[in-house]
C-alpha positions as CSV (number, residue, x, y, z in Angstrom):
1,M,0.0,0.0,0.0
2,D,1.5,3.4,-0.9
3,K,1.7,6.2,1.6
4,A,-1.1,8.3,0.0
5,R,-3.5,5.4,0.0
6,F,-2.6,4.4,3.6
7,R,-3.4,8.0,4.7
8,M,-6.9,7.9,3.1
9,N,-7.6,4.5,4.7
10,K,-6.3,5.7,8.0
11,S,-8.3,8.9,8.0
12,W,-11.5,7.2,7.1
13,R,-10.9,4.6,10.0
14,Q,-10.1,7.3,12.3
15,A,-13.1,9.4,11.5
16,L,-15.4,6.4,12.1
17,A,-13.5,5.7,15.4
18,D,-14.1,9.2,16.5
19,R,-17.8,8.8,15.9
20,G,-18.0,5.7,18.0
21,A,-17.3,2.8,15.6
22,R,-15.6,-0.3,17.0
23,V,-13.6,-2.1,14.4
24,D,-12.2,-5.7,14.2
25,G,-9.9,-6.0,11.4
26,D,-11.6,-4.8,8.3
27,R,-15.1,-4.8,9.8
28,V,-17.2,-2.4,11.8
29,T,-18.7,-4.5,14.6
30,D,-20.8,-2.0,16.3
31,F,-21.3,1.6,17.5
32,G,-21.7,0.6,21.2
33,Q,-25.4,0.1,20.8
34,T,-25.4,-3.7,20.4
35,Q,-28.8,-4.3,22.0
36,R,-30.6,-1.8,19.7
37,E,-28.7,-3.0,16.6
38,A,-29.8,-6.6,17.1
39,Q,-33.5,-5.5,17.3
40,P,-33.8,-2.2,15.4
41,A,-37.3,-0.7,15.0
42,V,-38.9,-1.4,11.7
43,A,-39.3,2.3,10.9
44,E,-35.6,3.1,11.4
45,T,-33.0,3.2,8.6
46,A,-29.7,1.5,9.6
47,L,-26.4,3.1,8.7
48,T,-23.0,1.4,8.6
49,A,-19.6,1.8,7.2
50,L,-18.6,-1.1,4.9
51,L,-14.8,-1.3,5.7
52,S,-14.8,-5.0,4.6
53,E,-15.8,-3.9,0.9
54,G,-13.1,-3.6,-1.6
55,F,-13.0,-2.3,-5.1
56,I,-11.1,-2.9,-8.4
57,L,-11.2,-0.1,-11.0
58,A,-11.0,-1.2,-14.6
59,S,-10.1,1.6,-17.0
60,G,-8.8,2.0,-20.6
61,E,-10.1,1.7,-24.1
62,D,-10.7,-2.1,-23.9
63,A,-12.2,-2.2,-20.4
64,L,-15.6,-3.1,-21.5
65,A,-14.5,-5.9,-24.0
66,F,-12.1,-7.2,-21.4
67,L,-14.7,-7.5,-18.7
68,Q,-17.3,-8.9,-21.1
69,G,-14.9,-11.9,-21.7
70,Q,-14.3,-12.4,-18.0
71,L,-17.6,-12.0,-16.2
72,S,-20.9,-13.9,-16.2
73,N,-23.2,-11.0,-17.0
74,D,-23.6,-8.7,-20.0
75,I,-21.3,-5.7,-19.3
76,E,-22.9,-3.7,-22.1
77,Q,-25.9,-3.4,-19.9
78,V,-24.0,-1.4,-17.3
79,S,-24.3,2.3,-17.6
80,S,-24.1,5.5,-15.6
81,A,-27.6,4.8,-14.4
82,R,-27.5,1.1,-14.0
83,A,-25.4,-1.4,-11.9
84,Q,-25.2,-5.1,-12.2
85,L,-24.4,-8.2,-10.3
86,A,-22.0,-10.7,-11.8
87,A,-19.6,-13.6,-11.1
88,Y,-16.0,-14.2,-11.9
89,C,-15.5,-17.9,-12.5
90,T,-12.7,-20.5,-13.1
91,P,-12.6,-22.3,-16.4
92,K,-14.5,-25.1,-14.8
93,G,-17.3,-22.7,-14.0
94,R,-16.7,-22.3,-10.2
95,V,-17.3,-18.9,-8.7
96,L,-14.2,-17.1,-7.4
97,A,-15.9,-13.8,-6.6
98,T,-19.3,-12.2,-6.8
99,L,-19.1,-8.7,-8.1
100,L,-21.2,-5.5,-8.1
101,L,-20.3,-3.5,-11.2
102,W,-21.1,0.1,-12.1
103,Q,-19.7,2.7,-14.5
104,T,-17.4,5.4,-13.4
105,D,-16.0,8.5,-15.2
106,N,-13.0,6.5,-16.4
107,G,-14.3,2.9,-16.7
108,Y,-15.9,0.4,-14.4
109,A,-15.8,-0.2,-10.6
110,L,-16.0,-3.8,-9.4
111,G,-17.2,-4.2,-5.8
112,L,-16.3,-7.3,-3.8
113,P,-15.0,-8.3,-0.3
114,R,-11.8,-6.4,0.4
115,E,-10.1,-9.8,1.3
116,L,-10.5,-11.0,-2.2
117,C,-9.7,-7.8,-4.0
118,E,-6.0,-7.9,-4.6
119,S,-5.9,-11.7,-5.5
120,T,-8.9,-11.3,-7.9
121,R,-7.1,-8.2,-9.5
122,K,-3.9,-10.2,-10.0
123,R,-5.8,-13.1,-11.5
124,L,-7.7,-10.8,-13.9
125,Q,-4.4,-9.1,-14.8
126,M,-3.1,-12.4,-16.1
127,Y,-5.6,-12.2,-18.9
128,V,-5.1,-8.6,-19.9
129,L,-2.3,-9.6,-22.4
130,R,-2.3,-6.9,-25.1
131,S,-5.7,-5.4,-24.1
132,R,-5.6,-1.7,-23.3
133,V,-6.9,-2.1,-19.8
134,R,-5.7,-0.9,-16.4
135,L,-6.7,-2.8,-13.2
136,A,-6.2,-1.0,-9.9
137,D,-7.1,-1.9,-6.3
138,A,-8.9,1.2,-5.1
139,S,-10.1,-0.3,-1.8
140,D,-8.3,2.4,0.3
141,Q,-9.3,5.3,-1.9
142,I,-13.0,5.0,-1.5
143,A,-15.4,5.4,1.6
144,V,-18.3,3.0,1.5
145,L,-21.5,3.5,3.5
146,G,-24.4,1.1,3.7
147,L,-28.0,2.1,4.4
148,A,-30.5,-0.6,5.2
149,G,-34.2,-0.6,5.8
150,A,-37.4,0.3,4.1
151,G,-36.6,3.9,4.3
152,A,-33.1,3.7,2.8
153,R,-34.0,5.1,-0.7
154,A,-36.1,7.9,0.7
155,M,-33.2,8.8,3.0
156,V,-30.7,9.0,0.0
157,H,-33.2,11.2,-1.7
158,S,-33.9,13.6,1.0
159,E,-30.3,13.9,2.3
160,L,-28.2,13.4,-0.7
161,G,-30.5,14.5,-3.6
162,I,-30.2,11.1,-5.3
163,V,-33.4,9.4,-6.7
164,L,-33.3,5.6,-6.9
165,S,-36.5,4.1,-8.4
166,S,-35.7,0.4,-8.6
167,T,-33.1,-2.2,-7.7
168,Y,-29.6,-1.7,-9.2
169,D,-30.4,2.0,-10.1
170,V,-27.3,4.3,-9.8
171,G,-27.3,7.9,-9.1
172,S,-24.7,10.5,-8.4
173,N,-24.6,14.0,-6.9
174,G,-21.7,16.1,-5.8
175,G,-19.1,13.3,-6.0
176,V,-21.3,10.8,-4.1
177,T,-22.7,7.8,-5.8
178,A,-25.6,5.6,-4.6
179,I,-26.7,2.1,-5.8
180,A,-30.1,0.5,-4.9
181,L,-29.5,-3.1,-3.9
182,P,-31.8,-5.9,-3.2
183,G,-32.9,-6.3,0.4
184,D,-33.8,-2.6,1.1
185,R,-30.3,-1.5,0.8
186,V,-28.4,1.4,-0.7
187,Q,-24.6,1.5,-1.1
188,V,-23.1,4.9,-1.1
189,T,-19.5,5.6,-2.2
190,A,-17.3,8.7,-2.2
191,D,-13.8,9.8,-1.8
192,V,-12.9,9.9,2.0
193,E,-13.4,13.6,2.5
194,R,-16.8,13.5,1.0
195,G,-17.6,10.2,2.7
196,I,-17.0,11.7,6.1
197,E,-19.2,14.6,5.2
198,T,-21.9,12.3,4.0
199,W,-21.7,10.1,7.1
200,D,-22.2,13.2,9.3
201,R,-25.2,14.2,7.3
202,L,-26.9,10.8,7.6
203,A,-25.8,9.6,11.0
204,G,-28.3,12.0,13.0
205,R,-31.2,10.4,11.2
206,C,-30.2,6.8,11.2
207,L,-29.5,3.9,13.6
208,L,-25.8,3.3,13.6
209,V,-25.0,-0.4,13.2
210,G,-22.3,-2.8,12.5
211,E,-21.8,-4.4,9.1
212,E,-23.6,-7.6,10.2
213,T,-26.9,-5.7,9.8
214,W,-26.1,-5.0,6.2
215,E,-25.3,-8.7,5.7
216,A,-28.5,-9.8,7.3
217,H,-30.5,-7.7,4.8
218,A,-28.6,-9.3,2.0
219,I,-29.4,-12.8,3.3
220,A,-33.1,-12.0,3.6
221,A,-32.9,-10.9,-0.1
222,G,-31.2,-14.3,-1.0
223,V,-28.2,-12.5,-2.6
224,P,-24.9,-14.4,-1.9
225,V,-21.4,-13.0,-1.4
226,I,-18.5,-15.2,-2.0
227,T,-15.7,-14.9,0.6
228,S,-12.3,-16.4,1.0
229,A,-14.0,-19.4,3.0
230,T,-16.2,-20.4,-0.1
231,Q,-14.1,-19.6,-3.3
232,D,-14.1,-22.2,-5.9
233,Q,-16.9,-24.1,-4.3
234,F,-20.0,-23.4,-6.2
235,T,-21.3,-22.8,-9.8
236,P,-23.5,-19.7,-10.5
237,H,-26.5,-21.9,-10.5
238,M,-25.8,-23.3,-7.1
239,L,-25.7,-19.7,-5.7
240,N,-29.0,-18.9,-7.5
241,L,-27.2,-16.2,-9.6
242,D,-29.3,-17.3,-12.5
243,L,-32.3,-16.3,-10.5
244,V,-31.1,-12.9,-9.1
245,G,-29.9,-11.5,-12.4
246,G,-26.2,-12.3,-12.1
247,V,-25.9,-14.4,-15.3
248,S,-26.4,-13.6,-19.0
249,F,-27.3,-16.6,-21.3
250,S,-27.4,-14.5,-24.5
251,K,-23.9,-12.8,-24.3
252,G,-20.8,-14.3,-25.9
253,C,-18.1,-16.4,-24.4
254,Y,-16.5,-15.7,-20.9
255,T,-14.4,-17.7,-18.6
256,G,-16.4,-20.6,-17.4
257,Q,-19.3,-19.9,-19.7
258,E,-19.3,-23.5,-21.3
259,I,-20.0,-25.1,-18.0
260,V,-22.6,-22.4,-16.9
261,A,-24.4,-22.7,-20.3
262,R,-24.3,-26.5,-20.2
263,T,-26.0,-26.4,-16.7
264,Q,-28.7,-24.0,-17.9
265,Y,-29.7,-25.9,-21.0
266,L,-28.8,-29.5,-20.4
267,G,-28.0,-30.1,-16.8
268,Q,-30.0,-30.5,-13.6
269,V,-29.0,-28.4,-10.7
270,K,-28.9,-30.7,-7.6
271,R,-27.7,-28.1,-5.2
272,R,-29.2,-24.6,-4.7
273,L,-28.8,-21.6,-2.3
274,A,-31.4,-21.8,0.4
275,R,-32.1,-19.7,3.6
276,F,-32.2,-20.9,7.1
277,A,-32.4,-19.9,10.8
278,T,-30.4,-21.6,13.6
279,T,-29.7,-21.3,17.3
280,G,-26.1,-21.5,16.7
281,R,-23.5,-19.0,15.4
282,A,-22.9,-19.9,11.7
283,K,-20.0,-18.8,9.5
284,P,-19.1,-19.2,5.9
285,G,-17.5,-22.5,4.9
286,V,-19.2,-24.6,7.8
287,V,-20.4,-27.8,6.3
288,V,-24.2,-28.6,6.6
289,Y,-25.2,-32.2,7.5
290,V,-28.4,-34.3,7.2
291,E,-28.6,-37.6,9.1
292,G,-24.9,-37.6,9.7
293,Q,-24.0,-37.0,5.9
294,P,-22.6,-33.8,4.4
295,A,-25.3,-32.0,2.5
296,G,-24.1,-28.6,1.8
297,M,-22.1,-25.5,3.0
298,V,-22.8,-22.2,4.6
299,V,-22.2,-19.3,2.2
300,N,-23.1,-16.3,4.4
301,A,-24.4,-15.8,7.9
302,A,-25.4,-13.1,10.2
303,Q,-26.6,-12.8,13.9
304,S,-30.4,-12.8,14.2
305,P,-32.5,-11.0,16.8
306,A,-33.1,-14.3,18.6
307,D,-29.4,-14.6,19.3
308,G,-28.8,-17.3,16.8
309,S,-28.0,-16.9,13.1
310,E,-29.8,-16.5,9.7
311,L,-27.8,-17.9,6.9
312,L,-27.6,-18.8,3.2
313,A,-26.3,-22.3,2.5
314,V,-25.9,-24.2,-0.7
315,V,-27.6,-27.5,0.0
316,Q,-28.9,-30.6,-1.9
317,M,-32.3,-29.9,-3.2
318,Q,-33.5,-33.1,-1.8
319,A,-32.0,-32.4,1.6
320,A,-33.7,-28.9,1.6
321,Q,-37.1,-30.6,0.7
322,S,-36.6,-33.0,3.5
323,A,-35.9,-30.2,6.0
324,A,-39.1,-28.5,4.9
325,G,-40.7,-31.9,5.6
326,G,-39.3,-32.1,9.1
327,V,-35.9,-34.0,8.5
328,A,-33.3,-31.9,10.4
329,L,-30.4,-30.3,8.5
330,R,-27.7,-29.4,11.0
331,L,-25.0,-26.9,11.3
332,G,-22.0,-29.2,11.5
333,A,-22.2,-32.9,12.1
334,E,-23.6,-32.6,15.6
335,G,-24.7,-28.9,15.7
336,P,-28.0,-27.3,16.1
337,P,-30.8,-27.9,13.6
338,L,-31.5,-25.5,10.6
339,R,-35.1,-24.1,10.2
340,P,-35.9,-23.4,6.6
341,L,-36.8,-19.8,5.8
342,A,-38.5,-18.6,2.6
343,L,-36.5,-16.7,-0.2
344,P,-38.2,-13.7,-1.9
345,Y,-37.9,-15.6,-5.2
346,P,-39.1,-19.2,-6.0
347,L,-36.5,-21.9,-6.6
348,P,-37.1,-24.0,-9.7
349,G,-39.4,-27.0,-8.8
350,T,-40.7,-25.7,-5.6
351,P,-43.8,-23.7,-4.8
352,A,-43.4,-19.9,-4.6
353,R,-43.4,-18.5,-1.1
354,H,-42.9,-15.0,0.2
355,A,-40.0,-14.1,2.5
356,G,-42.3,-13.5,5.5
357,D,-43.8,-17.0,5.3
358,G,-41.1,-18.5,7.5
359,G,-40.4,-22.2,7.2
């Protein structure tokens, strides 16, 4: 990390610490209000700083064509007003990173967990060859805020002057960019100086929370995030990326495309992402069992108001159906049982249910 980038990263962290943030590594854990954070009022909009989020900036004349050949979605559909979810896969179709893409003044921003940022940039760099593309890790140059709750978009409109009408809409004003995401979330990015100003503008009207609240909203929306614990484990279909708009089946070739297309048109997806609750504390990479046999893996997890966890796990479809019928899936071989929760979208071959239906 060069000195200028270190200063920007340090000043953002220090500003958050001065405002009550407690940080563990690259995560904001809380603002000293853990009881309220675990059970926020429905009407409140939650605000957090997403220190765990990283960014790769892709610029240059060939940036669009390069990304089009590497990522699962149609990059031509990304614009100054529209963001997109995509996957970066191995040649065997296994997901190395889930990415949020949007257009910048000089190219494209790729949002992904900070822990994967530099390794992903280096891997992409191997395929640049003679393309006129520059890939830069900009994680320490950008302040990232997350708003979650039913009033998130209205808050961005009233306080930042940015109108977001639908999911994946992008809006900018005065050097601040906001993106509407599934799960009643809005991601706000700016340089560090503007990020601090934006935080101060929003903080007085929001409940200040740790990053886990943001993750809980993503889990409720059924949108997975690949981390270091789950890289190279799943295909896009297993993660339901085909169901949440993360895969294009009409674009040209990209890394892993042959496997993904074959699964779509010829294969049968035997494992899918499902949502659960448990009394235990789950974390990515933990194996899920049914009747003593491995049946899946936790992808994302967050603490629930009941002091357990809500989680997304890729599990065998048959095992998930058994769980709905009363056969216990467990967190670990001898861990607590998992209770199925509904996703906000139907899985193929299952009846549609709403997220509030429970399990």
